[in-house]
C-alpha positions as a printed Julia matrix, in Angstrom:
95×3 Matrix{Float64}:
 109.23  115.36  121.96
 107.5   111.97  121.69
 103.93  112.17  122.96
 102.97  108.61  122.02
 101.42  109.31  118.63
 102.8   108.84  115.13
 101.63  110.99  112.22
 101.12  109.12  108.96
 100.82  110.76  105.54
 100.05  108.78  102.39
  99.26  111.0    99.45
  96.65  113.43  100.79
  95.59  111.09  103.62
  96.74  112.1   107.1
  96.04  110.07  110.25
  97.62  109.34  113.62
  98.31  106.07  115.42
  99.0   105.35  119.09
 102.51  103.95  119.5
 101.62  101.74  122.5
  98.8   100.07  120.55
 100.96   99.56  117.46
 103.7    97.89  119.52
 101.3    95.2   120.79
 100.46   94.06  117.24
  97.04   93.09  118.64
  95.01   95.96  117.16
  95.16   98.49  114.38
  94.25  101.92  115.59
  93.97  105.21  113.75
  92.64  108.66  114.49
  91.62  110.23  111.22
  91.89  113.82  110.18
  89.68  115.44  107.58
  92.44  115.16  104.98
  92.67  112.73  102.08
  89.14  111.75  101.15
  86.75  112.34   98.29
  83.94  114.3    99.94
  83.26  117.9    98.92
  81.58  120.96  100.35
  80.96  121.19  104.09
  82.05  117.55  104.56
  85.34  117.85  102.64
  87.39  115.69  102.39
  87.62  112.54  104.57
  84.08  112.52  105.9
  83.34  109.26  107.75
  79.84  110.19  108.9
  76.8   108.72  107.19
  74.61  111.25  109.01
  76.22  114.27  107.33
  75.33  116.04  104.08
  77.31  113.66  101.91
  76.59  110.73   99.61
  76.79  107.17  100.87
  79.18  106.41   98.0
  81.61  109.14   99.15
  81.56  107.94  102.75
  82.16  104.33  101.71
  85.05  105.43   99.46
  86.53  107.42  102.37
  86.37  104.33  104.6
  88.04  102.35  101.84
  90.83  104.93  101.58
  91.76  104.9   105.27
  91.18  101.18  105.74
  93.33  100.32  102.73
  96.12  102.34  104.28
  95.75  100.28  107.48
  95.47   96.94  105.69
  91.83   96.49  106.73
  88.86   95.45  104.6
  86.36   98.26  105.2
  83.5    95.82  104.56
  84.42   94.03  107.81
  84.15   97.12  110.02
  81.6    97.29  112.8
  80.47  100.9   113.23
  78.55  102.51  116.05
  76.77  105.75  116.75
  78.94  107.43  119.38
  77.07  108.79  122.36
  78.3   109.91  125.76
  76.84  107.19  127.98
  78.2   104.42  130.17
  76.81  101.57  128.04
  79.21   98.96  126.69
  78.35   96.64  123.85
  80.24   93.44  123.16
  80.83   92.9   119.46
  80.35   89.36  118.15
  80.59   87.68  114.76
  76.9    88.48  114.25
  77.85   92.14  114.0
């Protein structure tokens, strides 16, 4: 049964993409799992949160791992702090 998602596995890294987004070739989209990163302990293994009990170096390496798989330079990401509100922010080159 096709539910519109594709599972990707590269080494220990596991993530999902949305087929409809991929077909447009306009965006790269991925939903990460906790598999395939370098973090240890309670944040093992693909921790992408800087506000968790993990080192900044581990989190940056984890971003590099998943972004490399997607063909994205992790240094060009614009990150946000997700909250459940109705505010929208437009991202510009200043970000």
